[in-house]
N, C-alpha and C positions, 0 to 999 in steps of 0.2 A: 519450388525453385531453390537451388542450392547457391549459397554465396560463392563467388569466384575468389580464388587466391589473388592477393594484390589489389583487392577492391579498396578504393580510396574514399568511399562514402563515410562521412563523419570526420574526416581529417581536418576540414576547414573549421568546424566547430571546436575541435580540440585545440587547434592552433590559436584560435581566437580566445579561448578560455585561458590559455597560457599567457598570451600577450596583454590581455585586458588589465591586469593589475599594474603592469608597467606604464600603460597609457594613463591610468588613473593617477598614479604617483606623479608623472610628468605634468599633468593638468593641475593637480593640487599645488605643486611647487610653483608653477607658472602663475597661478592666481595669487598665491601667497607673495610672490615677488612683486607683482603689480600692486597689490594692496599695500605692501611695505613702501614701495616707491611713492605711491599716492600720499601716504601718511607723512613721508619725509618732505614732500613738496609743501603740504599744508603746514607742517611744523616750521619749515624755513620761512614761509610767508608770514606766519604768525609772529615769529621772532623778529623779523624785519619791522613789522608794524609796531611791535612792543618796544623795540629800540627807539623808534621815532617818537612814540608816546613818552618814553622815559626822558628822552632828550629835550622834549618840550616842557618837562617839569611835572608830569603826571605822577601820582603817588605809586609806590611800589606795588601796593595792593591792586590798583587799576591795571598796571602793567602785567602782573601775574594773571589777572582775570582775563585779559585780552588773549593770552596764550591758552589758558585753560578752556575758554569757550570754543576755541578752534580745534584743539587736540586734547582729548581726555587724558587724565593721568600724567600730564606733563609736569616735570619739575623744572623750575625756572631759577636762574641765577642772574643777578644784575650787578655789574661792576663798572667802575669808572677808570678810564685809562687816559689820563691827561684831559684833552678836550673832547674825548669820545666817551659815550655811554654805550656799553656793550651788554647785550642780553644773550644768554645761552640757555638752551633747554634740551631736555632729553625725555623720551617717552617710550613705553614698550610697544613693540610691533608684534607681528605674528611669529610663531615658532620660538618665542623667548628672546628674540633679537631686540636690542635697544637702539633706537635711532637718536641722533643728536643734531642740533643746528645752532648756529650762532650768527648774530648780526650786530652791527655797530652803527651809531648815528652821531653826528656832531652835536655836542651839548648846546642848548640854547637855540637850536634850529627850529624852523617852522614846519 
């Protein structure tokens, strides 16, 4: 049996093979964005908790440890602004992006 001219057999497989890398890239970027957003939320929550700890008079080491246990490799900075105690932190995320978060609490608060 001779193949006919204009036969489309195999065209779907070839188109799929061309489109597959683009689909994979979109999926990887989507998963990376979700992972980065999740890490940002965890860092923001940890910084808010750390600011409350610092405002209650906990040691700087304890405040830094509170952030570090939640988000690995986070660098923490503690500052006082009048009646407020502010904690800011940054941590690496996927694809070399660095995320940051800050939170403040009233000094002497409960």
